C-alpha positions in Angstrom: 6.9 0.8 -7.4 7.7 2.7 -10.6 10.2 0.1 -11.9 10.2 -3.7 -12.4 12.8 -6.0 -13.8 12.1 -8.8 -16.2 15.2 -10.9 -17.0 17.9 -8.5 -17.9 15.6 -5.6 -18.8 14.3 -3.0 -16.4 10.9 -1.3 -17.2 10.0 2.1 -15.8 6.7 3.8 -16.2 6.9 7.5 -17.0 3.7 9.5 -16.7 2.4 12.3 -19.0 -1.3 12.4 -18.3 -4.0 10.7 -16.4 -7.7 11.6 -16.6 -10.8 11.7 -18.7 -10.8 10.4 -22.3 -14.0 12.4 -22.7 -15.9 9.4 -24.0 -18.4 7.0 -22.5 -17.8 3.2 -22.9 -20.4 2.9 -25.6 -18.8 5.7 -27.6 -15.2 4.6 -27.1 -15.9 0.9 -27.5 -19.1 0.7 -29.7 -20.8 -2.6 -29.5 -19.0 -3.7 -26.4 -21.4 -5.5 -24.0 -22.9 -3.1 -21.4 -23.4 -5.9 -19.0 -19.5 -6.4 -18.8 -19.0 -2.8 -17.9 -21.8 -2.9 -15.4 -20.5 -6.2 -13.8 -16.9 -4.9 -13.7 -17.7 -1.4 -12.5 -16.4 -2.1 -8.9 -12.9 -2.8 -10.1 -12.9 -0.5 -13.2 -13.4 2.5 -10.9 -11.5 4.8 -10.6 -8.5 3.8 -12.7 -10.4 2.9 -15.9 -13.8 4.4 -15.4 -15.3 7.4 -13.6 -18.4 5.9 -12.0 -20.1 9.3 -11.5 -19.8 10.5 -15.1 -19.6 7.1 -16.8 -16.6 8.5 -18.7 -13.6 6.3 -19.5 -10.4 7.3 -17.8 -7.1 6.9 -19.7 -3.4 7.2 -19.1 -0.7 8.7 -21.3 2.6 7.2 -20.4 5.9 6.1 -21.9 7.6 2.9 -21.0 11.3 3.4 -20.4 13.4 0.3 -20.9 17.0 -0.3 -20.2 18.1 -3.3 -22.3 21.4 -4.4 -23.7 23.2 -1.3 -22.5 20.7 0.9 -24.4 18.0 3.3 -23.1 14.8 2.7 -25.0 11.4 4.6 -24.9 8.2 2.9 -26.0 5.8 5.6 -27.3 6.2 9.3 -26.6 2.7 10.5 -25.7 1.1 13.8 -26.8 3.8 16.3 -26.3 3.7 20.0 -25.4 2.6 23.0 -27.5 1.1 20.8 -30.1 -1.7 22.3 -32.1 -4.5 19.7 -32.0 -7.7 21.5 -33.2 -9.8 18.3 -33.6 -8.6 16.7 -30.4 -9.3 19.3 -27.7 -8.2 17.1 -24.8 -4.6 17.0 -26.2 -4.5 20.6 -27.6 -1.5 22.6 -26.6 -0.7 20.6 -23.5 1.8 21.8 -20.9 2.9 18.7 -18.9 6.0 17.9 -16.9 6.9 14.8 -19.0 10.5 15.7 -19.5 10.9 16.3 -15.7 9.2 13.0 -15.0 11.7 11.4 -17.5 14.6 13.1 -15.6 13.2 11.8 -12.3 13.6 8.3 -13.8 17.3 9.2 -14.4 17.1 9.9 -18.1 17.9 13.1 -20.0 16.9 13.5 -23.7 20.4 13.0 -24.9 20.7 9.7 -23.0 18.0 8.0 -25.2 19.3 5.6 -27.7 16.1 4.2 -29.3 12.6 5.6 -29.5 9.8 3.1 -30.5 6.6 4.4 -32.0 4.2 1.4 -31.9 2.1 3.4 -34.4 1.8 7.0 -35.4 -1.3 8.2 -33.7 -1.5 11.6 -32.0 -0.8 10.3 -28.5 2.1 8.1 -29.4 4.5 10.4 -31.1 4.1 13.8 -29.4 7.4 13.9 -27.6 9.3 12.8 -30.7 9.8 16.6 -31.1 9.8 19.8 -29.2 9.4 23.4 -30.2 12.8 25.2 -30.4 11.9 28.7 -31.2 9.6 28.3 -34.1 10.8 25.0 -35.3 10.0 21.4 -34.3 13.2 19.5 -33.7 13.9 15.9 -32.4 13.6 15.8 -28.6 16.1 12.9 -28.4 19.1 14.0 -30.5 21.1 10.8 -30.2 18.2 8.4 -30.7 17.2 6.2 -33.6 13.4 6.4 -34.0 11.8 3.1 -35.0 8.6 3.7 -37.0 6.5 1.1 -38.8 6.8 1.9 -42.5 3.2 1.0 -43.2 2.1 3.6 -40.7 4.6 6.2 -42.0 3.2 5.8 -45.5 -0.5 5.7 -44.3 -0.2 8.9 -42.2 1.9 10.9 -44.7 -0.6 13.5 -46.0 1.2 13.5 -49.3 -0.1 9.9 -49.9 -3.8 10.9 -49.8 -5.2 8.2 -47.5 -8.5 8.9 -45.8 -8.2 7.5 -42.2 -11.0 6.6 -40.0 -9.6 9.2 -37.5 -10.3 11.9 -40.0 -8.9 15.2 -38.9 -8.2 13.9 -35.5 -4.5 13.3 -36.4 -4.2 16.7 -38.1 -0.7 18.3 -37.9 0.7 15.1 -36.2 2.8 13.9 -39.2 4.1 17.4 -39.9 5.2 18.4 -36.3 6.0 15.0 -34.7 7.1 12.6 -37.5 8.5 14.6 -40.5 11.0 16.6 -38.5 12.6 13.4 -37.2 12.7 11.8 -40.6 14.2 14.9 -42.1 16.8 14.9 -39.4 17.9 11.4 -40.6 17.0 9.8 -37.3 14.3 7.3 -38.4 14.4 3.7 -39.2 11.3 2.6 -41.1 10.9 -1.1 -40.5 8.6 -3.7 -42.0 7.3 -7.1 -40.8 9.7 -7.5 -37.9 12.8 -5.9 -36.4 15.1 -7.4 -33.8 16.4 -4.6 -31.6 18.7 -6.7 -29.3 18.8 -10.2 -27.8 15.8 -9.5 -25.6 13.6 -7.1 -27.7 11.7 -7.6 -31.0 9.2 -5.6 -32.9 6.5 -7.3 -34.9 3.8 -6.0 -37.1 0.3 -6.3 -35.5 -2.0 -4.5 -37.9 -5.6 -3.6 -37.3 -5.8 -0.6 -35.1 -3.7 1.1 -37.8 -2.1 -0.4 -40.9 1.3 -0.3 -39.2 0.5 -1.0 -35.6 3.1 -3.1 -33.9 3.9 -4.9 -30.7 7.2 -5.1 -28.8 8.0 -8.5 -27.4 10.4 -8.9 -24.5 11.9 -12.3 -24.0 14.7 -12.4 -21.4 15.6 -15.5 -19.4 12.3 -17.0 -18.2 10.4 -13.7 -18.3 8.1 -12.6 -21.0 6.2 -9.3 -21.8 4.5 -7.8 -24.7 4.0 -4.0 -25.2 0.8 -3.8 -27.2 0.3 -0.1 -27.9 -3.4 0.5 -28.7 -4.3 -3.1 -29.2 -6.0 -2.5 -25.8 -7.3 0.7 -24.4 -9.2 -0.9 -21.5 -9.0 -4.1 -19.5 -12.5 -4.8 -20.7 -11.0 -5.8 -24.0 -9.2 -8.6 -22.3 -12.5 -9.9 -21.1 -14.2 -9.1 -24.5 -11.4 -9.4 -27.1 -13.8 -8.8 -30.0 -14.5 -5.3 -28.7 -12.7 -2.6 -30.6 -12.1 1.0 -29.9 -13.8 3.4 -32.2 -10.3 4.3 -33.6 -9.5 0.9 -35.2 -8.9 1.4 -39.0 -9.5 -2.3 -39.7 -12.0 -3.8 -37.2 -11.6 -7.4 -38.3 -7.9 -7.1 -38.3 -7.8 -5.5 -34.9 -9.9 -8.4 -33.4 -7.7 -11.0 -34.9 -4.5 -9.3 -33.7 -5.9 -8.9 -30.2 -6.9 -12.6 -29.9 -3.5 -13.7 -31.3 -1.4 -11.6 -29.0 -3.5 -12.3 -25.9 -3.4 -16.0 -26.7 0.4 -15.9 -27.0 0.6 -13.9 -23.7 -1.7 -16.4 -21.9 0.3 -19.4 -23.2 3.6 -17.9 -22.3 2.8 -16.3 -19.0 3.7 -12.9 -20.5 2.9 -9.5 -19.0 0.6 -7.5 -21.3 1.6 -3.9 -21.3 -0.7 -1.5 -23.2 -0.1 2.1 -23.8 -3.0 3.7 -21.9 -4.0 1.6 -18.9 -4.2 3.5 -15.6 -4.1 1.7 -12.4 -1.3 -0.9 -12.3 -0.7 -0.4 -16.0 -0.3 -4.0 -17.1 -1.7 -7.4 -16.5 -1.1 -11.2 -16.8 -3.9 -13.0 -18.6 -5.3 -16.5 -18.8 -7.5 -18.2 -21.3 -11.1 -18.5 -20.2 -13.1 -20.4 -22.7 -13.2 -18.4 -25.9 -12.1 -15.3 -24.2 -9.5 -14.2 -21.5 -9.4 -13.3 -17.8 -7.1 -11.1 -15.8 -4.9 -13.3 -13.8 -3.0 -10.6 -12.0 -1.8 -7.0 -12.2 1.7 -5.6 -12.5 3.2 -4.1 -9.4 3.4 -0.6 -10.8 1.9 2.0 -8.4 -1.4 3.5 -9.7 -1.2 7.2 -10.6 -3.2 8.3 -7.5 -0.6 6.7 -5.3 2.2 8.6 -7.0 0.5 11.9 -6.6 
């Protein structure tokens, strides 16, 4: 299954990449308990961890929503032809993402709203494409919703020194600024109601402007959490951050708050980068959380 329906909203998973994150768990999630990884190895493999190499596996995917008569994309991956000298795994990719989007029934001109949950390298790439020698918006009729705090933080002209260092080099210039210059951005703060079923809220920690998208439709609930989670181990160990979190304490607080809300409201938690079934329902388990069930999306290996 590539599509599910929650209330009046349909959700389709659109793949860009699945494979190695080129980091071991202790590098990707410094300080996370090794025993949790060891105890969970049987179900983390192969979708979240390569048991032979002990390298974390990751997915790059876009969540395609049809809501309120609009076509909405949540995060836009890495993109093609992007010069990423300090992120070799993403450097000058050539993927079939737009063909995968077309397979889901959507052409670039059909997209009404693009949501960037934050402005990291692997969430904004398909915002633009290379037209000759110029980066131009991929989705010409869309409004791109970007958190203002992240827009200001990643703007090189503001002189911030991010934890990611040069890892985000060129990203603002080729994937954010061209959209803004085209007049297609809406820079929002605190919260932004998209329609009757979809709302964006600030969820800082991973980056200053990180956000979550909450879906509330009928009796169904879901929350698209971007990089609040990179691995299901962070559900079991919510105090475990990725090495990319700008504000570690803020990231932990946000993760606990959002997972708590999801557990209390029977909401599907939909991160940006989970392979396998891509999303999970969670339950409280003492001071942490447990995975109650997986979404019915087909794992990448089953889709070929």
